[in-house]
Every structure is written in structure tokens, then in C-alpha cells.
C-alpha positions in Angstrom: 18.8 16.1 -6.4 22.5 15.6 -7.1 24.3 13.9 -9.8 25.3 10.8 -7.6 21.3 10.5 -6.7 20.3 10.3 -10.4 23.2 7.8 -11.2 21.9 5.8 -8.4 18.2 6.1 -9.1 18.5 5.4 -12.9 21.1 2.6 -12.4 18.9 0.7 -10.0 15.9 0.8 -11.9 17.8 -0.1 -15.2 19.5 -3.0 -13.4 15.9 -4.4 -12.4 14.6 -4.1 -16.1 17.8 -5.6 -17.8 17.9 -8.3 -15.3 14.2 -9.2 -15.7 14.4 -9.4 -19.3 17.7 -11.1 -19.4 16.8 -13.8 -16.7 13.4 -14.9 -18.4 14.1 -14.6 -21.7 12.7 -17.5 -24.0 9.1 -18.3 -22.5 7.9 -20.6 -25.1 4.6 -22.1 -23.5 1.9 -21.2 -21.1 3.5 -23.2 -18.5 6.6 -21.3 -18.5 5.0 -17.7 -19.1 1.9 -18.2 -16.6 3.4 -20.3 -13.9 7.0 -19.4 -14.4 7.9 -23.2 -15.4 6.9 -24.2 -11.8 10.5 -23.5 -10.8 10.1 -21.0 -7.9 11.4 -22.0 -4.6 9.9 -20.9 -1.1 12.1 -17.9 -0.6 11.4 -16.4 -4.1 7.6 -17.2 -3.5 7.6 -15.7 -0.1 9.4 -12.3 -1.3 7.4 -12.1 -4.3 4.3 -12.3 -2.5 5.4 -9.7 0.0 6.4 -7.5 -2.9 3.2 -7.5 -4.6 1.4 -6.3 -1.6 4.2 -3.8 -0.8 3.5 -1.0 -3.3 4.9 2.4 -3.3 1.7 3.4 -1.3 3.1 1.2 1.5 6.5 3.0 1.7 5.2 6.6 1.1 1.8 6.4 3.0 2.6 4.0 5.9 5.4 6.1 7.6 3.0 9.4 7.3 0.3 7.4 8.8 2.4 6.6 11.6 3.6 10.1 12.0 0.1 11.5 12.4 -2.0 8.6 13.9 1.0 6.3 15.4 1.2 2.5 15.4 -2.4 1.5 15.3 -2.6 0.8 11.4 -0.7 -2.3 12.3 -4.0 -3.9 13.4 -4.9 -4.0 9.9 -2.6 -7.1 9.2 -4.0 -9.0 12.2 -5.9 -11.4 10.2 -3.0 -12.4 8.0 -1.6 -15.1 9.7 -4.8 -17.0 10.1 -5.6 -16.4 6.5 -2.2 -17.9 5.5 -3.1 -21.0 7.5 -6.5 -21.5 5.8 -5.0 -21.0 2.4 -1.8 -23.1 2.9 -4.3 -25.9 4.1 -7.5 -25.3 1.6 -6.5 -23.3 -1.4 -3.0 -24.4 -2.4 -3.4 -28.1 -2.5 -6.5 -27.8 -4.6 -4.9 -25.4 -7.1 -1.9 -27.6 -7.4 -3.9 -30.7 -7.5 -6.1 -29.5 -10.4 -3.0 -28.1 -12.2 -5.1 -24.8 -12.8 -3.3 -21.7 -14.4 -5.7 -19.0 -12.9 -7.8 -19.2 -9.6 -11.2 -18.6 -11.7 -10.5 -21.8 -13.9 -11.2 -23.8 -10.6 -14.6 -22.2 -10.4 -15.6 -23.5 -13.9 -14.8 -27.1 -12.8 -16.8 -26.5 -9.6 -19.7 -24.6 -10.8 -19.9 -23.3 -14.6 -18.5 -21.1 -17.3 -20.8 -18.2 -16.5 -19.6 -18.0 -12.7 -16.1 -18.3 -13.8 -16.4 -15.2 -16.2 -18.1 -13.2 -13.5 -15.3 -13.8 -10.9 -12.7 -12.8 -13.7 -14.7 -9.6 -14.9 -14.8 -8.7 -11.0 -11.1 -9.2 -10.7 -10.3 -7.3 -13.9 -12.4 -4.1 -12.7 -11.2 -3.8 -9.5 -7.3 -4.6 -10.3 -7.5 -2.7 -13.4 -8.2 0.3 -11.3 -5.6 -0.5 -8.7 -3.0 -0.8 -11.5 -3.5 2.7 -12.5 -3.5 4.0 -9.1 -0.4 2.1 -8.1 1.5 3.8 -10.6 -0.2 7.3 -10.0 0.3 7.3 -6.3 4.1 7.6 -6.3 3.9 9.7 -9.5 1.8 12.5 -7.9 4.1 12.8 -4.8 7.2 12.5 -6.8 5.9 15.2 -9.2 4.7 17.5 -6.3 8.0 17.3 -4.6 10.7 17.3 -7.4 9.0 19.1 -9.8 8.7 16.4 -12.6 6.0 16.1 -15.1 3.2 14.0 -13.6 2.3 12.2 -17.0 5.8 11.9 -17.9 6.3 10.0 -14.4 3.1 7.9 -15.0 4.6 6.8 -18.6 8.2 6.2 -17.1 7.0 3.9 -14.5 4.3 2.3 -16.6 6.8 1.7 -19.6 9.7 0.1 -17.5 7.2 -2.3 -15.9 5.5 -3.4 -19.1 9.1 -4.2 -20.8 10.1 -7.0 -18.5 6.4 -7.9 -17.4 5.6 -8.7 -21.3 8.9 -10.1 -21.8 9.2 -12.6 -19.4 5.8 -13.0 -17.7 5.4 -14.7 -14.1 9.2 -15.7 -13.9 10.1 -12.1 -14.6 7.8 -10.7 -12.2 9.2 -13.2 -9.4 13.1 -12.8 -10.1 12.6 -8.6 -10.2 10.5 -8.7 -7.1 13.2 -10.7 -5.3 15.8 -7.9 -6.2 13.6 -5.0 -5.4 12.6 -6.7 -2.0 16.1 -6.6 -1.0 16.6 -2.8 -2.3 13.3 -1.7 -0.5 14.0 -3.3 2.8 17.8 -2.3 2.8 17.0 1.3 1.8 14.4 1.4 4.8 16.9 0.2 7.3 19.4 2.5 6.2 17.1 5.3 6.6 16.2 4.1 10.2 19.6 4.2 11.4 20.1 7.7 9.8 17.2 8.8 11.7 18.4 7.4 15.0 21.7 9.2 14.0 20.1 12.6 13.5 18.6 12.7 17.0 20.3 14.6 19.8 23.5 12.8 21.5 21.4 12.0 24.8 18.5 10.5 22.7 18.9 6.8 22.6 16.5 4.6 20.8 14.6 3.6 24.1 14.5 7.1 25.1 13.1 7.8 21.5 10.3 5.3 22.0 9.3 6.8 25.3 9.2 10.1 23.8 7.0 8.7 20.9 4.8 7.1 23.6 4.3 10.2 25.5 2.5 11.6 22.3 0.6 8.6 22.1 2.2 7.1 18.9 2.9 3.8 20.5 -0.8 2.6 20.9 -1.0 -0.5 19.0 -4.1 -2.4 20.1 -7.6 -0.9 20.2 -10.4 -3.1 21.3 -13.1 -0.7 20.8 -16.2 -2.6 19.2 -17.1 0.5 17.3 -17.9 -0.6 13.5 -17.0 3.1 12.7 -13.5 2.9 13.3 -11.3 1.8 10.5 -8.5 0.2 12.4 -9.3 -2.0 15.7 -8.3 -5.3 16.9 -11.8 -6.6 16.0 -11.8 -5.1 12.4 -8.5 -6.5 11.7 -8.9 -10.1 13.1 -12.4 -10.2 11.2 -12.5 -7.7 8.3 -8.8 -8.0 7.9 -8.9 -11.8 7.8 -11.7 -12.1 5.2 -9.7 -9.3 3.3 -6.5 -11.3 3.3 -8.1 -14.7 2.7 -9.7 -13.1 -0.6 -6.6 -11.2 -1.6 -4.1 -13.9 -1.1 -6.3 -16.8 -2.1 -8.5 -15.5 -4.9 -6.7 -12.6 -6.4 -4.6 -13.8 -9.4 -2.0 -11.2 -8.9 -0.9 -13.2 -5.6 -2.3 -16.6 -6.6 -0.1 -16.6 -9.8 3.1 -15.9 -7.5 2.5 -19.2 -5.5 1.1 -21.4 -8.5 4.8 -21.0 -9.8 6.3 -22.8 -6.9 8.1 -26.4 -7.6 5.6 -28.1 -5.2 2.7 -27.6 -2.9 5.2 -27.6 -0.3 7.2 -24.8 -1.7 4.0 -22.8 -2.2 3.0 -23.2 1.4 6.5 -22.4 2.8 6.4 -19.3 0.8 3.1 -18.3 2.1 4.0 -19.2 5.8 7.0 -16.8 5.3 4.7 -14.0 4.2 2.6 -14.8 7.3 5.5 -14.8 9.8 7.3 -11.6 8.4 4.6 -9.5 7.0 3.5 -7.9 10.1 7.1 -7.3 11.4 7.7 -5.5 8.2 4.7 -3.7 8.3 5.4 -2.8 12.0 8.9 -1.7 11.2 7.7 0.7 8.3 5.5 2.1 10.9 8.3 2.4 13.4 10.1 4.5 10.6 7.3 6.8 10.6 7.4 7.2 14.4 11.0 7.9 14.4 10.4 10.6 11.9 7.8 11.9 14.4 10.5 11.9 17.1 13.0 13.6 14.6 10.5 16.5 14.0 10.2 17.1 17.7 13.8 18.6 17.9 14.0 19.9 14.2 11.8 22.2 12.3 8.9 20.8 10.2 6.5 22.5 7.7 2.9 23.2 8.7 1.9 21.3 5.7 4.3 18.9 4.1 2.7 19.1 0.5 4.9 21.7 -1.0 2.4 22.3 -3.8 -0.4 23.2 -1.0 2.0 25.7 0.5 2.9 27.3 -2.7 -1.0 27.5 -3.3 -1.7 29.4 -0.2 1.6 31.5 -0.4 0.4 32.7 -4.0 -3.2 33.6 -2.6 -4.7 36.5 -0.7 -4.3 34.5 2.4 -0.5 34.4 2.3 -0.1 36.9 5.3 -2.6 34.8 7.6 -0.4 31.6 6.7 2.8 33.3 7.4 1.5 34.3 11.0 0.4 30.5 11.3 4.0 29.7 10.5 5.6 32.0 13.0 3.4 30.7 15.7 4.5 27.3 14.2 7.9 28.0 15.0 7.4 29.4 18.6 5.6 26.2 19.3 8.4 24.1 18.1 10.6 25.7 20.5 8.4 25.2 23.4 8.1 21.5 22.3 11.9 21.3 22.3 11.9 22.6 26.0 9.2 20.3 27.1 10.9 17.4 25.3 14.2 17.8 27.1 12.3 18.2 30.4 10.8 14.9 29.8 14.2 13.3 28.8 16.0 14.8 32.0 13.3 13.3 34.1 13.7 10.0 32.7 17.2 10.1 33.4 16.7 11.0 36.9 13.6 8.9 37.3 11.3 11.4 38.8 8.1 10.0 38.0 6.0 13.2 39.1 8.3 15.4 36.9 8.0 12.8 34.0 4.2 13.0 34.2 4.0 16.9 34.4 6.3 16.9 31.3 4.2 14.5 29.5 1.2 16.4 30.2 2.8 19.4 28.6 3.8 17.4 25.5 0.2 16.4 25.1 -0.9 19.9 25.4 1.4 21.3 23.1 0.7 18.4 20.4 -2.8 19.6 20.6 -1.9 23.0 20.0 0.2 21.6 17.1 -2.7 19.8 15.6 -5.0 23.0 15.8 -2.3 24.9 14.0 -2.0 22.2 11.2 -5.8 22.2 10.9 -6.0 25.8 10.6 -3.5 25.9 8.0 -5.3 23.1 6.1 -8.6 25.3 6.3 -6.4 28.3 4.7 -5.0 26.3 2.1 -8.9 25.0 1.3 -9.8 28.7 0.9 -7.1 29.6 -1.0 -7.9 26.7 -3.6 -10.8 24.1 -3.0 -9.2 21.6 -5.3 -5.7 21.4 -3.6 -5.1 18.3 -1.5 -4.4 19.3 2.3 -4.1 15.9 3.4 -0.3 15.7 3.8 0.4 12.2 5.3 1.7 10.9 2.3 4.4 13.6 1.9 6.0 13.3 5.3 8.4 10.7 4.6 9.4 11.9 1.2 9.9 15.5 3.0 12.1 13.8 5.4 14.2 12.0 2.6 14.7 15.0 0.2 15.7 17.4 3.1 17.8 15.4 5.5 19.6 12.5 3.9 23.0 12.5 2.4 23.6 12.8 -1.4 23.2 9.0 -3.0 20.9 7.7 -0.3 18.0 10.2 -1.7 18.5 8.5 -5.1 18.5 5.1 -3.2 15.5 5.9 -1.4 13.5 7.2 -4.5 14.6 3.8 -6.2 12.9 2.2 -3.3 9.8 3.9 -3.9 9.6 3.3 -7.7 10.8 -0.3 -7.2 7.7 -0.7 -4.8 5.5 0.8 -7.5 7.0 -1.3 -10.2 6.9 -4.6 -8.3 3.1 -4.4 -7.6 2.3 -2.8 -10.9 4.1 -6.0 -12.5 2.3 -8.5 -10.7 -1.0 -6.7 -11.4 -0.4 -6.5 -15.2 0.8 -10.1 -15.2 -2.6 -11.1 -13.5 -4.5 -9.0 -15.8 -3.2 -10.4 -18.8 -3.3 -13.9 -18.0 -7.1 -13.5 -16.8 -7.8 -11.8 -20.2 -6.1 -14.5 -22.2 -7.0 -17.6 -20.5 -10.3 -17.1 -18.6 -12.1 -14.8 -21.4 -10.4 -14.9 -24.6 -9.1 -18.6 -24.7 -12.0 -20.0 -22.9 -14.6 -18.4 -25.3 -12.7 -19.1 -28.4 -14.4 -21.7 -30.5 -11.2 -23.1 -32.2 -8.4 -24.9 -30.3 -5.4 -22.5 -29.9 -1.8 -23.4 -30.0 0.8 -22.8 -27.0 2.6 -20.1 -28.9 -0.9 -18.5 -29.8 -1.7 -18.3 -26.0 1.5 -17.1 -24.8 1.4 -14.2 -27.4 -2.5 -13.6 -26.4 -1.1 -13.3 -22.9 1.8 -10.8 -24.0 -0.8 -8.7 -26.0 -3.4 -8.6 -23.2 -0.5 -7.6 -20.6 0.6 -4.8 -23.0 -3.1 -3.6 -23.3 -3.6 -3.5 -19.7 -0.2 -1.8 -19.2 -1.2 0.9 -21.5 -4.9 1.1 -20.0 -3.0 1.5 -16.5 -0.9 4.3 -17.8 -4.0 5.9 -19.1 -6.1 5.5 -15.8 -2.6 6.9 -13.8 -2.9 10.2 -16.2 -6.5 10.7 -15.4 -6.6 9.7 -11.9 -6.5 13.4 -10.9 -10.2 13.1 -11.4 -10.4 11.2 -8.2 -9.6 12.0 -4.3 -8.0 10.0 -1.6 -6.2 7.8 -3.9 -4.1 6.1 -1.0 -7.2 4.8 0.6 -9.0 4.3 -2.5 -7.0 1.2 -3.3 -7.9 -0.8 -0.4 -11.7 0.2 -0.5 -12.0 -0.6 -4.1 -10.5 -3.9 -2.9 -12.9 -4.3 -0.3 -16.2 -3.7 -2.5 -15.1 -6.7 -4.5 -13.1 -9.1 -2.4 -15.9 -10.3 -0.2 -18.1 -11.2 -3.0 -15.4 -13.1 -4.8 -14.3 -14.7 -1.7 -17.9 -16.0 -0.7 -17.8 -17.8 -4.1 -14.8 -19.5 -3.5 -15.8 -20.6 0.2 -19.0 -22.0 -1.3 -17.0 -24.0 -3.9 -14.5 -25.4 -1.4 -16.9 -26.2 1.6 -20.7 -26.3 0.4 -21.3 -28.8 -2.4 -24.9 -28.4 -1.7 -24.9 -25.2 -3.8 -24.8 -25.2 -7.8 -23.7 -22.7 -10.2 -27.0 -20.7 -11.1 -27.6 -20.0 -7.4 -23.9 -18.7 -6.9 -24.0 -16.6 -10.0 -27.3 -14.8 -9.3 -26.5 -14.4 -5.8 -23.0 -12.8 -6.6 -24.6 -10.4 -8.9 -27.1 -9.4 -6.2 -24.6 -9.2 -3.4 -22.3 -6.9 -5.6 -25.1 -4.6 -6.0 -25.8 -4.5 -2.2 -22.3 -3.9 -1.5 -22.1 -0.8 -3.7 -25.3 0.5 -2.0 -23.9 -0.3 1.5 -20.6 1.5 0.5 -22.3 4.4 -1.1 -24.7 5.1 2.0 -22.5 4.2 4.9 -19.1 5.2 3.7 -18.8 7.3 0.4 -21.4 10.0 1.2 -19.6 10.9 4.6 -16.6 12.9 5.3 -13.4 11.1 6.1 -13.4 10.0 9.8 -16.9 10.2 10.2 -18.1 6.9 8.1 -20.8 4.8 9.7 -19.0 1.8 8.7 -15.2 0.9 8.6 -14.4 -0.2 5.2 -12.8 -3.5 6.2 -16.2 -4.9 7.2 -17.4 -4.9 3.7 -15.0 -8.0 3.0 -16.9 -10.0 5.8 -20.4 -8.7 4.7 -19.8 -9.4 1.2 -18.9 -13.1 1.9 -21.6 -13.8 4.1 -24.3 -12.2 1.8 -23.2 -14.3 -0.8 -23.3 -17.6 1.1 -26.4 -16.8 2.6 -28.3 -15.7 -0.5 -26.9 -18.7 -2.3 -28.2 -21.0 0.0 -31.7 -19.3 -0.2 -31.8 -19.5 -4.0 -30.5 -22.9 -4.0 -33.3 -24.1 -1.7 -36.0 -22.4 -3.8 -34.3 -23.8 -7.1 -34.4 -27.5 -5.7 -38.1 -26.8 -4.4 -39.3 -25.6 -7.7 -37.7 -28.6 -9.4 -39.0 -31.1 -6.9 -42.0 -29.9 -5.4 -43.3 -31.9 -2.2 -45.9 -34.6 -2.9 -49.1 -33.8 -1.6 -51.0 -36.5 0.3 -54.6 -36.8 1.1 
């Protein structure tokens, strides 16, 4: 990286931290610290909600996902608009009317303290792990690509977030996320136009889309009913709906964003904003990945985009075999260029038979390319079984570092780190709030002052920040970190959502039935996850993880109804008549 890149990167991150601390100094009570003084307008809420979900994982992993598998991942979000409608009509009015500080405070009003505490603990477990992973995901990639020390990166990202999150609470998170979203989307748009500019002069955007389509990268809809498939229209509209309903409706990291709204209407408009623009945003990020794919049809790409994996195999006895694969890869790239040029000319001339012949040749060459990359991964595994061969998350950052001009590299790295900071800040803010209000304050025997509660929230936020850094520094013990964030959420979200759905819609069920059914459901979901997903090789799972959200919610509701029925039967046995 050049000096200019370093200046832009450090200046951008420093501005975010300083602005967040300055803009939100002086939070004196819980109302200010936790709910941001209820001053947020719909635009700030909408951007904050989007930034909370759009972590560094989104901007590192999603383009790589599109590069390898095409646009199908967008189906993951198909349930989002419907979830936003339900949350706006049901969740938001109730939260605002009751003036709760946390989503789980509502559960005590409806059920009892133990149900509130259980939901809070489930949130702390899954979101605490996610906070560490959110820090670790960009750290490991930037460390591998730039040669930075991994633990140092974890500490830098975590510390920057802790400074303004502890200082300003919810308001600090919201105002900084607004700036971060402008930086993030500005950087992505600039990158997109640079990619188009790097394509051959005769390759227009329209033609680039056709080239991507010839390689099956634009297949958006999959109506396959197979529950094993991770991303289909049906898994998105059902499992995705329940995931989004739980995430935006019950996860404190999101609920806290719109509880800061000036009114119910401002909160609702903010969520509608998210529902309208989230799918287009995700579509655009995937499209960036597809354009990177088109770029590499005309330019050299490595056999494996993970530089540490390549170094591992080149330092092993398999180096000669890998070099032979690289030479074959270079020859194949030349053949792909010729095939793409034939396809481009045929498109110009509108010779449909030639178009089809060229398309068939492109598909054939892509299969050979996939086979070569799979062989390269196998060699890397033989060289070192512990080396991560999945290079999806390295595609975009490889393009950034090797093709973008000076200055823009620094901006794009700032985008990645800003995304990591925005998601982590929301998570730490929520973790501190839940720990202070739902567990510490609620179970404390004496009445505490506003200042005491604010200080407690700050202390717990700091503690969770330190724990997140520790989790990030030990996260190398885990595999598949990018998928792990969504999987962890799916294991817990359905259960928690089921509790809230019972609270909103089924007055028949009381606290004891909900509490014990939630405990049983969580155990059942863990068993289902282990035997149908965890023990199987990626891509060969017996159940797509998105379905866990639907199953968890359904189990809680069904088992609660049974428990409540038995409880009432035991309390009021039928009168025997002779």
C-alpha cells in the first residue's frame, strides 16, 4: 500500500471515531444512552439498521459468493420486506407504547422474569460469539493479504469500536453508522465503475451481463423444493422470513436502533426504508462480484485467491505439481479469452447459432477451470491439512489490492473496516444494554440511580468489547467463519422468535409453559443442527440452515400449547359424573 492509501485509511477511521465521541458527548441518563434520547429520524434509523446488518463479512464474502456461485444468494433476503411489514404493524407499536428499553423487557410484562432472563441469555450467547467473529472475519483476511499481525488487527478494530460505543451509547452508534454507510456505498459504487472501465473497450455493461449470463452467473431464482439447498426462493421466503422477523424484531442490536426513533412513525419509516433498499443493496454488491468475474475472464487470476494458501503449497513438496497446474491455468485463460471474444463478436452480429456455440464452449472451459481450482485446493490440503482452501472471501480484496489505483485501495480498506466497526458497535451496544438492564439492574435488590445505570451499561459494554476481542483472537480454533455467523443466529433466532410470537398473538399460553418449551426447543434445535448440518461436509447437508428459524419458532409454539394444556388440565381436572 502507498503512503496515500495509509493516509486515507487512517484518516477515515479516525474521523469516524472522533465524530462519534464529539457528537454524542454527555449522555446523562438511560434514556439518552440506551435510546439515544429518542431523537433519531427515519433516515438515520434506516441507515443504522442497514449498517448493523452489513458487516465486513457482507463486503468481503458477498462479491466472492457471486464470483463463484452467481446471484442466487440474493434469495436469502426475499423474506425481508414481508418481515418489515409485520414488525412495523406489530412489534414497533407495542415496544413504543410500553416504552421499553429492551425487547426482552416486554417478555417480563407478558410472561415472567425467568422467561425474560432466558431470552436475554440466549441473545448474549449468540450475539457475543457473533461480535467476536465480526471482528475476526476482516482481520484474518487483511492479515493474510497485507501481512499485518492478526491479533494486532483484532485489537485495533475492537478498540476503535469500544472508544465511541462506550462513550456515546446508542446515539454514537447511530450517528457513526450513518457516516459509515455513506463511506461503504460510495466506495462500492466507485469500485463498480472502475471494474467497468477495466474491461476491454468493446465490452459494454450490457455485453458484460450477457457474458456473465453465459457462465450461469445471473440465475437469481431457484424454485427447487429440495430442503437441502441453502438458497432457494422457498428457503428465502419462509426460513429467510422467520430469520429476518427474529433478527429485526427481537435482536436487541436491531431493536435498539429503532427504539431511538422520535416516534412510532419515524421508527416505522426507518424500517420501511430498510425493507425497500436492502435487497437492491445486496443485489448491487452481488453484481459487483459478477463484474469481478467478467473482469477475470479477460485478465489473469490466481488458481487460489488466498495468498497464504498459495505460499503454503509453494513451500511444500507439492510445489512442482502446483506450478504445472498454474501453467495449465494460464493456457486455459488464453482459451477463455478467445471464447469470450467469439461470443462478443457473435452478439454484435446477432448470429444466434454462433452465440450458442460460443456459449457452450465457455461453459466447457469454465468446467475445466473449476476442475483445475478443485485440484489446486486438494494439493493445498495435502501440503497442509489446517490451511483454509475456500478462497471466496479473498476474491474481492485480491482485486482491490492488485487493480485499483493508489488512494482508492485505502478507501476500500476503510470500507471493509468501517463495515466491521458498524456491526460490532451495534452488537457491543446491545450486549452492554441487555447485561445492564435485563440481568444486572432487574436482579439487583436495591433501586439504582440513572447515573449508576448508565455507568453499568458502559462497564458492561467495555467488558463485552474485551470479550469480543478475546473471541476474535482465539477464533482460529473454528472453521467456516463466514457461514458461522448466520448459522449461529439460525440456531437461536427461531426459538426466541417463537417466544415473541406467543407473547403477541396467543394470550392463552402463560410463562411456565413458554419457559420450559423454549428450553426443550433449544435442545432439540441443537440436536437437529448437529445431525443434519454440522456432521456433514459443506454442500452435502441434509437440511439448509435457514429452515432452523422456521422449525425453532414452530416447535416453541406447538410445545408451549401442549404444556399449557396439560398444566391447565392438572390444575382443573374434569369433574366426574356418575
